[in-house]
N, C-alpha and C positions, 0 to 999 in steps of 0.2 A: 686409602680405601679403594678397593677394586670396584669401580662403577659398573662394570659389566655384570656383577652379581648382586647389585643393590636394587631393590624394588623402587619404582617411581611413586611419588605421592600424587594425589588427585590434582593438586595445583601445578605440579610439573607437567603432567599429561595435558592439562588444560592450556598451559603455556605453549607447549609444542604444537597443539592443534591450532591455537589462535595466531601463532607466529607465521604460519604458512610455509614452514620448512618441511612439513611432512606432506607428501603427495596423497591424494584421496585413495589411490590404489594401494599405497603402502599401508595406510590406516586400515583399509578393508582386509588386507592380507593378515595384518596383526590381529584384527578382531576375529577373523575366521579361525586362526590358530588357537586363540584364547578360548573361543567357544568350544572347539573340538577337545581341547585339554580338559575343560570344565566337564563336558559330557563324559569323556572317558574315565574321569575320576569317580563317576557315579554309576556308569552303565556297564554291566557285565555280559550282556548278550552280544552276539556277533552282529556287525553292521556290514552289509554286503550288497552288491548289485544282484539283479535277477536276470541274467543273460538269456535264459530260456523262457522267460515269462511271455505270455501272449495277451492280446487284448489291451485293456487300459493299463495293465501293470508292465507292459513291455518297456524295457529300458530303465525301469525305476529301481530305487534302492530300498532295502527293507531291513527292519529289525523288530524286536518284540520288547515290551515292558510288561511287568506284572502289576496289575491293579487289583487290590483286595484278593489276591490269590489267583486271579484269572489272567491268562495271557492276552495282551492286546497288541495288535499289529500297528506298526508305524511305517508309513511310506513317504518317500520323497522322489521328486522327478529326477534328482541327482543327489550326489553325496552331500553337497553343501546345503540343499534344502532339508534333507533328513536331519543333519546335525542342528540346523536352525530349529526344527520342530522339537528335537530332543532337548535342546538348550532351553526353549520356552517351557517345556514340561517340567524339567528338573528345577529351574529357577522358581517356578510357581510353587513347587513342593517346599523348596528351601524357604521361600518368603512366607509360606503359610506357618512355618514353625518360628518365624521371627516377626510376628505381629507385635504391636505395642503391648498388648495385654500379655503375650507369652513372655516377652522380655521383662515385663513388670513382675510376673510370677517367678521368673528366674532370680530377679533381684530380691524378692521376698525370701526365697529359699537361701540366698547368699547371706542376707542380713541375719537370718535366724541361725544358720549352721556355722558360718564363718565369723560374723561380726557379733554373735551372741546377743542379738537384740531380743527383747521379750516378746511374747505373743501379743501383749497389749499394743506394742509399737507396730507390729505387723497388722493388727486389726485397725489401728488408726490409719495406716497407709492405705488399706483397702477401702476405708471410708472416704478418704480424700480422692482415691483413684476412681471411685464410683461417680464423681462429678464429671469425668471425661466422657464424651459422647460415645455411643456404641460404634458409630462409624469410624471414629478416630482410634478407638481401642482395637478394632479388628483390621486396621490398615497395616500393611507391611511397614515396619519402623523405618526401613531404608527410604521409603517413598514419601514419608511425612515431611512437609516443608514448613518453613516459618509461616507462610500464608495459610496453610491448613490449620495450624494451631491458632493463629489470630482469628480465623473465620469461626472456629469453635468458640473462642472466648467471646467474640462480639455477638454472634448469633445464637448463643446458647447459654454459656456460663454466667456472664454478667447480667443477662436478662432475668436471672433468678435472684439477683441482688444478694449474693453471698456476703457473709461477714468478711471483713478485711483479713482476719486471721485465717479463715478457711480458704479464701482466695490465694493468699500468699503460700500457704502450706501445700495447696494442690499444685501450683505452678512450680514450687521448689521440688516437689516429688517428681513431677514430669522431668525436670532437669536431671534428677538423679537417675531416672529410667534411661534417658538418652545417653547420659555419660556412661552408665553401665553397658548399654548397647554398643557404644564405641569401643569400650575395652574388650568386649566379647566379639567384636567384628560383625555385629548385626547391623550396624549402620556406620556411615562415614562422617556424619555431621550431627551436631546437636542444635536443632532450630531454636531451643530456648535461650541460646547465647545471644540471640538477636532480639529478644523480647523483654524489655525492662518491665518489671511488675508495676512500676509507678505509672506506666501508660494508662492503666485501667482502674487504679484505686478509686478514682472519683465516681466510678459507677457502682461501687460496692456499698454495702450497708455499713456506714461509719458510726451508727449509733452505739452508745456504750451504756452500761448499767449505771444508774445513779448511785451515789454513796448509800442512799437509803435502801437500795436493792441489794447491796453487797453485804451489809452488816445488820444484825439485829439491833433494834433500838432498846433502850432501857425498859420501855413499856413492854416490848415483845418478849424480852428475856424474862420479865416478871410473869407474863402470862404463861410462857412455856414452863417455868419453874412451878407455878401453882398447879398447872394441869397434870404434872407428873407426880405430885405429892401422894396421890392415892394409888400410884402404880409402882411402889417400891420393890415389887417382886418381878417387874418387867425389865429385863436387862437392857432393852433398847431405850427405854425411858431414862434409865440410869446413865447410859452412855451419853445421852444428850446433856444431862446435868453435869457430867464430868467434863465434856467438851466445853461447856459454858465456863467452867472454873479453871481450865488448863489450856484451852486453845488447841487441843490435839486434833490431828487430821483424822478424817473418817476411817482411813485404812489402818491407822495406828491404834484406835480404840479397841477393836476386837482382838488385836494381837497382844494386849497387855497380859502378862502372866501375874499370878498372885505374888510370886517372889520378886517382881519388879518394884514392889512398894515397900518403903520403910516408914518410920514415924513421920518424917518431914518432907520426903521427896518421892516422886514417882519417876522411874527410869524408863524413858521412851527410847527404845532401840530396835523395835521390830515393826513390821507392817504386814497386813494381809493383802495378798494379790489374787487376782482371778485370771485364769488363762483358759481361753476357749480352744477346743480341738477343731481345726479347720475341716477335718474329715467327718467327725461325728456330730459336731456342733455342741457337744457337752462342755460344761465348765468344770475346771479343776480349781478348788480353793486351797490355798496354801499360804504359809507365812515365810518371811525371809528375815534375816538378822541385820537389817539395815532399814533406815527410813528413806523417805523420798529424796531428801537432799544428800543422802550418803551413797547412792548407787555406785558412783565412780570413785568415791573416796570415803569409805567407812571410817567413823571415828567414835564408835561405841555410843552413838545417840546423844541424848541430852537429859538433863535432870530438871524437873519442874517442881518448884516449891508447892506444897499442899496447903490450901486454905482450909479453914474449918468446914466450909461447905463441901469441899472436895473430900475431906476425910469422912464426912457424913455419908456421902454417896458411896465411897469405898466400903464403909461398914455395912450399908444396905446390900451391896453386891455380895459381900461375904455371907450374908444371911440367905441368899438364894439356895434352895435345896439342891443337893447333889455335890459331887466332888469333881473338881476340874482344875487343871493347871491354869486355866484362863479365868481372869477376873469376871468377865462377862460371858455367861453361858445360860442356856435355857434351863428351867427347873428340871432336875433329875437327868441332866445331860452333861457329858464331859466335853462336848464339841464347842468350839468358839462360835459366837454369833457371826453371821456373815455381814460384811460391810454393806452389801446390797439390801439386805433385809432391814438393817438399821436405817439406811438412807431412805428407804421406802416408808418406814414407820415415821421418821422425822418429817418427811414431806407431807404425809397425810395429816399429821398433828398441826403443822404450820398452816396448812390450808384451812383446816377446821377452826383454828384460832384467829384467822385473818391476818397472819404475818405476811409481810412483803417478801422477804427472803424465805427459801424453803430448803436450804441445804446446809450441811455441816460447816462449810467454809465461812458462813456468816457468823458462826461462833468464834472462829479464829480472828476474823476482822474486828468483831466486837471486843474480844479479849485484848487485842492490840490497842484499841482505842482506850480501853480501861487502863492499860499500863501507861499510856501517854498521859492521861489525866492524873495518874498517881505520881508522875514525874520520872518514870523510868527512861533511861537514855535509849537511843537507837540500838546501841550495842547490846544492852541488857534485853531489849525486846526481841532482837534477832536470836539471842542465845536461848531464850525460853521457847520461842516459837519454832526454832530449828530451820532458819534460812539465812541468807546473806543480809547484811545491813542495807545494801543497796535495794534489795528486794523489798525490805520492810518500808523503806522511805518511798519507793516508787509505787508500790501496789497495796500497802496495808494502811498507810496513814491517810485517813479520810477527812473530808470536810462535810460533816453531817448537818444539813439544814435544819434537822429536827432539834438541834441544840441552840438555835439562834435566840430563842426566848430566854434561855438560861444565860447566854452571853450578854444579851441586852440588859438583863437585870443586874449583872455584875458590872456593867459599864456605867451605871447610874452613880 
């Protein structure tokens, strides 16, 4: 390799400077040439001395730059000073376009257009990035050091006692931003490489939901069921009842088509998604032909056996006035019910009934517990609920203290 044409790395330049083999004058000459080339690559106006100038401008060098359409004069007592001023001017402009937040926005665009990430993923990233202080967001990414990031963590972020998951995801996102910045030559180092997340986890909120907060109890399921009996024409009430009998996800329920159901099974292979337009702020509701666990490897969903209670719910849904391809639709409407309106309805119902959990996921957790009591294996439960066996064992198998009395009576 011809070393004369190869660019030097930062570590190589640092080695040369620290070794004492380069004279200060030599370094200064190299820096002067580099600054001049940097300016000339951006500056189109002539740079020249003023031999006929009088007064304070006598012997000075001059050029012009255009700021917001207006010509602004730049002066230097000599050529070198003028190039220094121009260098400071252009680096300030360049750095303004390479702040942490600007590189983050570039990363968001890259994720959406090149990596095909969903708008929901981008929205999650924006939520995590909002944890970063304004001072850090608006700083030039090249100038942000490990100490700057640690100062923000210690004096701002951990003082808010974020949940461990939020803390981890925020720092992981920052790591992505700096790595993207390195690839795009916006910065030379990634300060996150020197900051182990484990250094600060003990300052985060490590509390977790109890099992009673994750799943509906038998008593709560009974109260919800009784409360919905008088609302058989309300599709949102029926969605709650079907979730109770099938463990379907909140986004899967509104996307069920009438022809997804036969006498004994319901075919779950779609879900409803919501995408917000970052420019207008409006939401777009649409369905996709895969479930949450199938996004990267679709396999035509899953089939859930229908209990007698589930069949009764489906029959009630068929009796809702109006024609629609969707099982759950508002009376005299052909549009599917939105996941958000269902979740809002369920939350209000649960609060009114005094239930501890208030979300659809509590139905999935309770349904899994029901399958365990009936003797279904981990493989069978994962097949019905639509996730990995390991996920079921790690996150769905609960130790519900509310069943202690029942266990005690069986131990006698």
